[in-house]
GURO-352802 format. One record per residue (C-alpha): residue number from 1; residue in three letters; chain; x, y, z. Coordinates in nm, 4 decimals. Example, Ala and Ser with C-alpha at 12.3 -4.5 7.8 and 13.67 -1.06 7.14 Angstrom:
REM GURO-352802
   pos   code   unit          u          v          w
     1    ALA      A     1.2300    -0.4500     0.7800
     2    SER      A     1.3670    -0.1060     0.7140
This chain:
REM GURO-352802
   pos   code   unit          u          v          w
     1    MET      A    -0.7556     2.0501    -1.9160
     2    LYS      A    -0.5791     2.3619    -2.0341
     3    SER      A    -0.4415     2.6137    -1.7890
     4    THR      A    -0.2627     2.9444    -1.8375
     5    SER      A    -0.0530     2.8930    -1.5246
     6    LYS      A     0.1093     2.6048    -1.3458
     7    GLN      A    -0.1065     2.4263    -1.0896
     8    PHE      A    -0.0304     2.1698    -0.8210
     9    ILE      A    -0.2836     1.9165    -0.6930
    10    ALA      A    -0.1982     1.6737    -0.4115
    11    ILE      A    -0.3899     1.3491    -0.3528
    12    ALA      A    -0.4183     1.2507     0.0155
    13    GLY      A    -0.5752     0.9554     0.1915
    14    ASN      A    -0.5321     0.6371     0.3920
    15    ILE      A    -0.3517     0.3186     0.2863
    16    GLY      A    -0.5479     0.1387     0.0156
    17    VAL      A    -0.7914     0.4199    -0.0594
    18    GLY      A    -0.6760     0.4475    -0.4230
    19    LYS      A    -0.4426     0.7477    -0.4321
    20    SER      A    -0.2002     0.6116    -0.6932
    21    THR      A    -0.4797     0.4989    -0.9240
    22    PHE      A    -0.6545     0.8327    -0.8967
    23    THR      A    -0.3263     1.0195    -0.9493
    24    ARG      A    -0.2799     0.8279    -1.2751
    25    LEU      A    -0.6357     0.8908    -1.3939
    26    LEU      A    -0.6361     1.2580    -1.2975
    27    SER      A    -0.2972     1.3293    -1.4563
    28    HIS      A    -0.4160     1.1575    -1.7771
    29    GLU      A    -0.7446     1.3499    -1.7769
    30    PHE      A    -0.5754     1.6860    -1.7256
    31    GLY      A    -0.2556     1.6153    -1.9205
    32    TRP      A    -0.0449     1.6917    -1.6129
    33    GLN      A     0.2719     1.5269    -1.4807
    34    PRO      A     0.2145     1.2666    -1.2062
    35    PHE      A     0.4534     1.2296    -0.9128
    36    TYR      A     0.4059     0.8960    -0.7347
    37    GLU      A     0.5129     0.8061    -0.3816
    38    ALA      A     0.8260     0.5913    -0.3508
    39    THR      A     0.6992     0.3181    -0.1161
    40    ALA      A     0.8856     0.0294    -0.2831
    41    GLU      A     1.2190     0.2114    -0.2636
    42    ASN      A     1.2308     0.2346     0.1168
    43    PRO      A     1.5301     0.0186     0.2242
    44    TYR      A     1.3981     0.0079     0.5829
    45    LEU      A     1.0458    -0.1129     0.5048
    46    VAL      A     1.0938    -0.4872     0.5657
    47    ASP      A     1.2887    -0.4178     0.8857
    48    PHE      A     1.0224    -0.1687     0.9953
    49    TYR      A     0.7406    -0.4212     0.9658
    50    GLY      A     0.9542    -0.6695     1.1590
    51    ASP      A     1.0335    -0.4309     1.4481
    52    MET      A     0.8483    -0.0998     1.4288
    53    ARG      A     0.9978     0.0605     1.7392
    54    GLN      A     1.3552    -0.0141     1.6311
    55    TRP      A     1.3143     0.1099     1.2746
    56    SER      A     1.0316     0.3663     1.2832
    57    PHE      A     1.2589     0.6709     1.2986
    58    HIS      A     1.4805     0.5470     1.0140
    59    SER      A     1.1822     0.4636     0.7958
    60    GLN      A     1.0035     0.7933     0.8562
    61    VAL      A     1.3158     1.0009     0.7933
    62    PHE      A     1.3632     0.8148     0.4656
    63    TYR      A     1.0055     0.8913     0.3630
    64    LEU      A     1.0457     1.2537     0.4657
    65    GLY      A     1.3615     1.2896     0.2579
    66    LYS      A     1.2060     1.1169    -0.0432
    67    ARG      A     0.8915     1.3286    -0.0192
    68    LEU      A     1.1027     1.6441    -0.0011
    69    GLU      A     1.2932     1.5354    -0.3107
    70    HIS      A     0.9638     1.4852    -0.4925
    71    HIS      A     0.8334     1.8189    -0.3702
    72    ARG      A     1.1427     1.9909    -0.5071
    73    LEU      A     1.1070     1.8121    -0.8417
    74    LEU      A     0.7410     1.8992    -0.8811
    75    VAL      A     0.8014     2.2615    -0.7825
    76    ASP      A     1.0762     2.2808    -1.0468
    77    HIS      A     0.8633     2.1046    -1.3118
    78    PRO      A     0.7590     2.3584    -1.5776
    79    GLY      A     0.4018     2.2300    -1.6088
    80    SER      A     0.1128     2.1431    -1.3792
    81    VAL      A     0.1514     1.8388    -1.1537
    82    VAL      A    -0.0434     1.5808    -0.9507
    83    GLN      A     0.1247     1.4419    -0.6374
    84    ASP      A     0.0445     1.0992    -0.4919
    85    ARG      A     0.0536     1.1529    -0.1119
    86    THR      A     0.2001     1.4657     0.0459
    87    VAL      A     0.4961     1.5297     0.2703
    88    TYR      A     0.2509     1.6535     0.5337
    89    GLU      A     0.0857     1.3107     0.5722
    90    ASP      A     0.4128     1.1447     0.6674
    91    ALA      A     0.4454     1.3703     0.9701
    92    GLU      A     0.0866     1.4482     1.0662
    93    ILE      A    -0.0488     1.0956     1.0219
    94    PHE      A     0.2112     0.8190     1.0141
    95    ALA      A     0.4912     0.9504     1.2346
    96    HIS      A     0.2382     1.0900     1.4822
    97    ASN      A     0.0575     0.7562     1.4960
    98    LEU      A     0.3825     0.5692     1.5578
    99    TYR      A     0.4566     0.8020     1.8485
   100    VAL      A     0.1055     0.7676     1.9961
   101    GLN      A     0.1281     0.3881     1.9666
   102    GLN      A     0.4696     0.4004     2.1416
   103    GLN      A     0.6417     0.2658     1.8319
   104    MET      A     0.8636     0.5765     1.8161
   105    SER      A     1.0428     0.7097     2.1214
   106    GLU      A     0.9790     1.0629     2.2459
   107    ARG      A     1.3392     1.1577     2.1657
   108    ASP      A     1.3135     1.0305     1.8077
   109    TYR      A     0.9728     1.1881     1.7549
   110    ASP      A     1.0942     1.5247     1.8808
   111    ALA      A     1.3936     1.5129     1.6464
   112    TYR      A     1.1695     1.4124     1.3558
   113    ARG      A     0.9139     1.6905     1.4234
   114    ARG      A     1.1851     1.9550     1.4485
   115    LEU      A     1.3265     1.8481     1.1126
   116    TYR      A     0.9830     1.8308     0.9493
   117    GLU      A     0.8633     2.1677     1.0809
   118    ALA      A     1.1857     2.3451     0.9864
   119    VAL      A     1.1824     2.2169     0.6298
   120    SER      A     0.8070     2.2224     0.5607
   121    SER      A     0.7854     2.5923     0.6498
   122    PHE      A     0.9742     2.6656     0.3262
   123    LEU      A     0.7649     2.4397     0.1000
   124    PRO      A     0.5210     2.5867    -0.1513
   125    SER      A     0.1811     2.4409    -0.0623
   126    PRO      A    -0.0476     2.2731    -0.3190
   127    ASP      A    -0.3195     2.4715    -0.4925
   128    LEU      A    -0.5653     2.1992    -0.3918
   129    ILE      A    -0.5641     1.8823    -0.1803
   130    VAL      A    -0.8032     1.6071    -0.2873
   131    TYR      A    -0.8719     1.3985     0.0234
   132    LEU      A    -0.9946     1.0497    -0.0697
   133    LYS      A    -1.1874     0.8860     0.2161
   134    ALA      A    -1.3063     0.5288     0.2709
   135    GLU      A    -1.4304     0.3210     0.5617
   136    VAL      A    -1.2096     0.0434     0.6996
   137    PRO      A    -1.3878    -0.2512     0.5257
   138    THR      A    -1.3372    -0.0771     0.1898
   139    LEU      A    -0.9698    -0.0143     0.2669
   140    LEU      A    -0.9137    -0.3771     0.3689
   141    HIS      A    -1.0801    -0.5027     0.0510
   142    ARG      A    -0.8697    -0.2776    -0.1713
   143    ILE      A    -0.5497    -0.3713     0.0136
   144    GLN      A    -0.6231    -0.7391    -0.0492
   145    LEU      A    -0.6838    -0.6719    -0.4175
   146    ARG      A    -0.3483    -0.5049    -0.4719
   147    GLY      A    -0.1622    -0.7978    -0.3157
   148    ASN      A     0.1263    -0.6380    -0.1234
   149    GLU      A     0.2203    -0.9101     0.1273
   150    TYR      A     0.3579    -0.6755     0.3935
   151    GLU      A     0.0264    -0.4835     0.3986
   152    ARG      A    -0.2046    -0.7836     0.4378
   153    SER      A    -0.1438    -0.8124     0.8128
   154    MET      A    -0.2682    -0.4584     0.8816
   155    SER      A    -0.5397    -0.4628     1.1451
   156    PRO      A    -0.8751    -0.2858     1.1141
   157    ASP      A    -0.7949    -0.0931     1.4336
   158    TYR      A    -0.4747     0.0431     1.2778
   159    LEU      A    -0.6563     0.1642     0.9674
   160    GLU      A    -0.9352     0.3132     1.1795
   161    GLN      A    -0.6810     0.5069     1.3838
   162    LEU      A    -0.5239     0.6413     1.0638
   163    ASN      A    -0.8684     0.7467     0.9395
   164    ARG      A    -0.9223     0.9452     1.2608
   165    LEU      A    -0.5841     1.1145     1.2266
   166    TYR      A    -0.6554     1.2017     0.8642
   167    ASP      A    -0.9866     1.3630     0.9572
   168    ARG      A    -0.8246     1.5659     1.2349
   169    TRP      A    -0.5439     1.6793     1.0059
   170    ILE      A    -0.7853     1.7898     0.7342
   171    GLU      A    -0.9952     1.9799     0.9897
   172    ARG      A    -0.6864     2.1793     1.0930
   173    TRP      A    -0.5427     2.2302     0.7434
   174    THR      A    -0.5445     2.5954     0.6299
   175    LEU      A    -0.2722     2.6346     0.3645
   176    CYS      A    -0.4933     2.5574     0.0629
   177    PRO      A    -0.8479     2.4406    -0.0223
   178    VAL      A    -0.9430     2.0752     0.0343
   179    LEU      A    -1.1915     1.8688    -0.1662
   180    THR      A    -1.3092     1.5680     0.0384
   181    ILE      A    -1.4269     1.2694    -0.1668
   182    PRO      A    -1.6004     0.9703     0.0006
   183    THR      A    -1.4970     0.6787    -0.2232
   184    ASP      A    -1.6729     0.3756    -0.0707
   185    ASP      A    -1.9422     0.3781    -0.3393
   186    LEU      A    -1.7220     0.4974    -0.6257
   187    ASP      A    -1.5396     0.2846    -0.8835
   188    TYR      A    -1.3595     0.5426    -1.0946
   189    VAL      A    -1.1463     0.2742    -1.2606
   190    HIS      A    -1.4326     0.0908    -1.4319
   191    HIS      A    -1.7051     0.3561    -1.4392
   192    PRO      A    -1.6240     0.6819    -1.6212
   193    SER      A    -1.9302     0.8468    -1.4669
   194    ASP      A    -1.7795     0.7968    -1.1192
   195    LEU      A    -1.4555     0.9559    -1.2362
   196    GLY      A    -1.6534     1.2477    -1.3756
   197    ARG      A    -1.8206     1.3004    -1.0378
   198    ILE      A    -1.4756     1.3765    -0.8970
   199    ILE      A    -1.3191     1.5548    -1.1939
   200    GLU      A    -1.5867     1.8221    -1.2242
   201    PRO      A    -1.5661     1.9416    -0.8599
   202    ILE      A    -1.1865     1.9583    -0.8998
   203    ARG      A    -1.2255     2.1773    -1.2073
   204    ASP      A    -1.4696     2.3975    -1.0162
   205    MET      A    -1.2383     2.4374    -0.7178
   206    LEU      A    -0.9403     2.5234    -0.9366
   207    LYS      A    -1.1590     2.7944    -1.0919
   208    GLY      A    -1.2398     2.9271    -0.7458
   209    THR      A    -1.5873     2.7777    -0.7104
   210    SER      A    -1.6711     2.6626    -0.3567
   211    VAL      A    -1.7232     2.2836    -0.3498
   212    GLN      A    -1.6836     2.0658    -0.0400
   213    LEU      A    -1.8133     1.7180    -0.1170
   214    VAL      A    -1.9163     1.5085    -0.4132
């Protein structure tokens, strides 16, 4: 896809929904630079899954810092970019959920929110967020397929809670357009027609055409 100006698409969605795969496919289709999330680099991740309350603040601050680094890099990149997971999700979904589930203390959550809100107010927002949705059974199946051991113990209730938080966040989001894609019945890896069903609405929205759902 050719563009006369730089554009910035962010891919959002729950654990296992297929953000990284779609980021790769979309960046290849458009010829844009992908920016992937740095999950494997988190030095607190193993400790966090062993004792969430003890390590939740450390882990979330790491993710916030890494996401801000990526945001700076993609803003400075001369061409158009696709981002795998946004800085906003870390705060609005995962840190908030840890606080609600009493896995992050009120003091730590307040400090985290103050940092996030101060920094995020200066961030250039995406031109478009593509929100990939899936029901919990689909998420669990995809998590099993990708084989990350620390993810396999995730409960359906946890994923369902994250889905609810994602929906609430998207309902409140006003900084840029959002394209919501239900992915339960899509296989954009093996079926090019399924990929096309997502690509074309993205092209339309970047041109200013109003599209809400595939």
